[in-house]
C-alpha positions in Angstrom: 39.2 -22.3 -71.8 37.1 -23.3 -74.8 34.1 -24.1 -72.6 34.3 -20.6 -71.0 34.5 -19.0 -74.5 31.5 -21.0 -75.7 29.4 -20.0 -72.6 30.5 -16.3 -72.9 29.8 -16.3 -76.6 26.4 -17.8 -76.2 25.5 -15.3 -73.4 26.6 -12.3 -75.6 24.6 -13.6 -78.6 21.5 -14.3 -76.5 22.0 -10.9 -74.8 21.9 -9.1 -78.1 18.8 -10.9 -79.3 17.2 -10.0 -76.0 18.2 -6.3 -76.4 16.6 -6.2 -79.8 13.4 -7.9 -78.8 13.1 -6.5 -75.3 14.3 -2.9 -75.9 14.3 -2.0 -79.6 11.1 -3.8 -80.6 9.3 -3.0 -77.4 10.1 0.8 -77.4 9.9 0.8 -81.3 11.5 4.3 -81.6 14.9 5.2 -80.2 15.3 7.7 -77.4 16.8 11.0 -78.7 19.9 10.6 -76.5 20.5 6.9 -77.2 24.2 6.5 -78.1 26.7 3.7 -78.6 27.8 3.8 -75.0 24.2 3.4 -73.7 23.6 0.6 -76.2 26.7 -1.2 -75.2 25.9 -1.0 -71.5 22.4 -2.3 -72.2 23.9 -5.2 -74.1 26.2 -6.1 -71.3 23.4 -6.0 -68.8 21.1 -8.1 -70.9 24.0 -10.6 -71.6 24.6 -11.0 -67.9 20.9 -11.8 -67.3 20.7 -14.0 -70.4 23.8 -15.8 -69.1 22.0 -16.5 -65.9 19.0 -17.9 -67.8 21.3 -20.0 -70.0 22.9 -21.4 -66.9 19.4 -22.5 -65.7 18.6 -24.1 -69.0 21.9 -26.0 -69.0 21.4 -27.0 -65.3 17.9 -28.3 -66.1 18.8 -29.8 -69.5 15.8 -28.2 -71.0 15.5 -27.9 -74.8 13.3 -26.6 -77.5 10.5 -24.1 -77.2 10.1 -24.7 -73.5 13.7 -23.7 -72.9 13.2 -20.6 -75.0 10.0 -19.6 -73.2 11.0 -20.4 -69.6 14.5 -19.1 -70.2 12.8 -15.9 -71.4 10.7 -15.8 -68.3 13.9 -15.9 -66.2 15.3 -13.1 -68.3 12.2 -11.1 -67.6 12.3 -11.7 -63.9 16.0 -10.8 -63.9 15.6 -7.6 -65.9 12.3 -6.4 -64.4 12.8 -7.7 -60.9 16.6 -7.4 -60.2 18.1 -4.8 -62.6 15.1 -2.5 -62.4 12.1 -2.7 -60.0 9.1 -2.4 -62.4 8.0 -6.0 -61.6 6.8 -4.9 -58.2 4.8 -1.9 -59.4 1.0 -2.3 -60.0 1.2 -5.7 -58.2 0.3 -8.3 -59.3 -0.2 -7.2 -62.9 3.4 -6.5 -63.6 4.5 -9.9 -62.5 3.1 -10.8 -65.9 3.6 -7.6 -67.8 6.3 -7.5 -69.0 8.3 -10.6 -67.7 5.9 -13.2 -69.0 4.0 -11.2 -71.6 7.0 -9.8 -73.4 10.3 -11.3 -72.3 9.1 -14.9 -72.2 6.4 -14.8 -74.9 7.8 -12.3 -77.4 11.6 -12.3 -76.8 12.0 -15.9 -75.8 9.4 -17.9 -77.6 8.8 -15.7 -80.7 12.1 -14.0 -81.5 14.6 -16.6 -80.2 12.7 -19.8 -80.5 10.8 -18.7 -83.6 14.0 -17.4 -85.1 15.6 -20.9 -84.9 12.5 -22.8 -85.8 11.6 -20.8 -88.8 15.1 -20.8 -90.2 15.0 -24.7 -90.2 11.6 -24.8 -92.0 10.8 -23.9 -95.6 11.6 -20.4 -96.9 7.9 -19.6 -97.4 7.1 -20.4 -93.8 10.1 -18.4 -92.6 9.1 -15.4 -94.6 5.5 -15.5 -93.5 6.5 -15.9 -89.8 9.0 -13.1 -89.9 6.5 -10.8 -91.7 4.0 -11.6 -89.0 6.5 -10.6 -86.3 7.2 -7.4 -88.2 3.5 -6.6 -88.5 3.1 -7.2 -84.7 5.9 -4.7 -84.1 4.3 -2.1 -86.4 0.9 -2.4 -84.7 2.5 -2.2 -81.2 4.6 0.8 -82.3 1.5 2.8 -83.1 0.9 3.3 -79.4 4.0 5.3 -78.6 2.9 8.7 -79.9 0.2 8.7 -77.2 3.1 8.6 -74.6 4.6 11.7 -76.1 7.7 9.9 -77.4 9.9 11.7 -79.9 9.4 9.7 -83.1 12.4 8.9 -85.3 12.4 9.2 -89.1 13.3 6.6 -91.7 17.1 6.8 -91.2 17.1 6.4 -87.4 14.5 3.8 -87.5 16.4 1.8 -90.1 19.5 2.0 -87.9 17.6 1.3 -84.6 15.6 -1.7 -85.8 17.2 -2.7 -89.0 20.9 -2.5 -88.3 20.4 -3.9 -84.8 18.2 -6.6 -86.4 21.2 -7.5 -88.5 22.9 -8.2 -85.3 20.2 -10.6 -84.4 20.7 -12.4 -87.6 24.4 -12.6 -86.9 23.8 -13.8 -83.3 21.5 -16.6 -84.5 24.1 -17.9 -86.9 26.9 -17.6 -84.4 25.2 -19.3 -81.5 24.0 -22.1 -83.7 27.7 -22.8 -84.4 29.0 -22.9 -80.8 28.3 -26.6 -80.2 27.2 -28.2 -76.9 26.9 -25.9 -74.0 29.3 -26.7 -71.1 27.8 -27.8 -67.8 29.0 -28.6 -64.3 31.5 -25.7 -64.1 31.7 -23.0 -61.5 31.5 -20.3 -64.2 27.9 -21.2 -64.8 26.9 -19.8 -61.5 28.7 -16.4 -61.8 25.9 -14.7 -63.8 23.1 -16.1 -61.6 25.0 -14.9 -58.5 25.4 -11.5 -60.0 21.6 -11.2 -60.8 20.8 -12.4 -57.2 23.2 -9.8 -55.8 21.5 -7.1 -57.8 18.2 -8.2 -56.4 19.7 -8.2 -52.9 21.0 -4.6 -53.3 17.7 -3.4 -54.6 15.9 -5.1 -51.7 18.2 -3.5 -49.2 17.7 -0.1 -50.7 13.9 -0.6 -51.0 13.0 -3.2 -48.3 9.3 -3.8 -49.2 7.7 -7.3 -48.9 6.6 -7.2 -52.5 10.1 -7.8 -53.7 9.9 -11.3 -52.3 7.7 -12.1 -55.3 10.8 -12.1 -57.5 12.5 -15.1 -55.9 9.1 -16.9 -55.7 8.5 -16.5 -59.5 12.1 -17.5 -60.2 11.9 -20.5 -57.9 8.7 -21.8 -59.4 10.2 -21.4 -62.9 13.4 -23.2 -62.0 11.5 -26.0 -60.4 9.4 -26.4 -63.5 12.5 -26.4 -65.7 14.1 -29.1 -63.7 11.0 -31.3 -63.8 10.5 -30.8 -67.5 14.1 -31.1 -68.5 16.5 -33.9 -67.9 18.4 -32.4 -64.9 22.1 -32.8 -64.6 21.6 -36.6 -64.9 19.6 -36.4 -68.1 20.7 -37.5 -71.5 22.0 -35.1 -74.1 23.6 -31.7 -73.8 22.0 -28.4 -74.5 22.9 -27.4 -78.0 21.7 -24.6 -80.3 22.9 -26.5 -83.4 23.0 -27.6 -86.2 24.5 -24.5 -87.8 21.9 -22.3 -89.5 22.7 -21.3 -93.1 23.7 -17.6 -93.2 21.3 -16.9 -96.0 18.4 -18.1 -93.8 19.7 -16.1 -90.8 19.8 -13.0 -93.0 16.0 -13.4 -93.7 15.4 -12.2 -90.1 15.8 -8.7 -91.5 12.3 -9.1 -92.9 10.8 -8.5 -89.4 12.4 -5.1 -88.8 11.9 -4.2 -92.4 8.2 -4.7 -92.2 8.0 -2.9 -88.8 9.8 0.2 -90.1 8.1 0.1 -93.5 4.6 0.2 -91.8 5.1 2.1 -88.6 6.8 5.2 -89.9 4.0 6.1 -92.4 1.5 4.8 -89.8 2.6 7.5 -87.4 2.2 10.1 -90.1 -1.3 9.0 -91.1 -2.8 7.8 -87.8 -0.8 9.4 -85.1 -1.1 7.5 -81.8 -3.5 4.5 -81.6 -4.5 3.0 -78.2 -3.3 -0.6 -79.0 -1.5 -0.9 -75.6 -4.4 -2.4 -73.7 -5.5 -5.1 -76.3 -1.8 -6.1 -76.8 -1.1 -6.2 -73.1 -4.2 -8.4 -72.4 -3.5 -10.7 -75.3 0.2 -11.2 -74.5 -0.5 -11.2 -70.8 -3.0 -14.0 -71.1 -0.8 -15.9 -73.5 2.4 -15.6 -71.4 0.7 -16.3 -68.0 -1.4 -19.1 -69.4 1.6 -20.8 -71.0 3.7 -20.4 -67.8 0.9 -21.8 -65.7 0.4 -24.7 -68.1 4.1 -25.6 -68.0 3.9 -25.5 -64.2 0.9 -27.9 -64.4 2.9 -30.2 -66.7 5.7 -30.2 -64.3 3.3 -31.2 -61.4 1.9 -34.0 -63.5 5.3 -35.3 -64.6 
């Protein structure tokens, strides 16, 4: 019973972190009709896919930044390739944007991995790193007026990025206190099976050969994770500990605070700025390059 609660708790915490990074930070300004029901359903969906990625990390016994990045890649392939079908549009560019460019690089490596790493370093380094994340969010957010999005004001932005960012701080603290992740249990395969079923339904409804790229990308990532990790016979359990001090978790609010504090007046002064192409190229090269490098490391191992 306790192992099931630990796994479920970790999936929910990782799911919320992924929602903030992959939805709130990405879209920057909330949709006019966004409500608590829609937010809750998004959280449950992300938690299911994050649980599938967590199961893969546990299975591979992968740790550290490689687990954050490759787990984020699986999250991206699951969200963009199984839950929705954007991964198969503009082929092959969208195999990278957004699964590797955003979910793996930004959500996994920067927000999740960076959130843990910075909280265990000096306060000055954490403040600087989170301010840099907030600055990136503000620069990226300047693009959305060009898409005709309805821009929120100070109050809605504070709730959308700030209050939801407080949930990220809480999730980081909670998941760091759960202890070793359980392995070798049937429950670890429920979330991956659900994601695979979603991909199967989507493929049955839209039977195009490009959808086979999803399992290929997932398979290559799983193979690399297994090679780079310890596998089920490796030493040491996957663990998000030791527990993070709550005061250090709370400093995560610097990131949404910087984003909101810069992007709202930025919209008023600058309007829309075409930062989408430079950001997509930079993050795409970074995400794809790191993914390919880890595959190469797995070949060489």
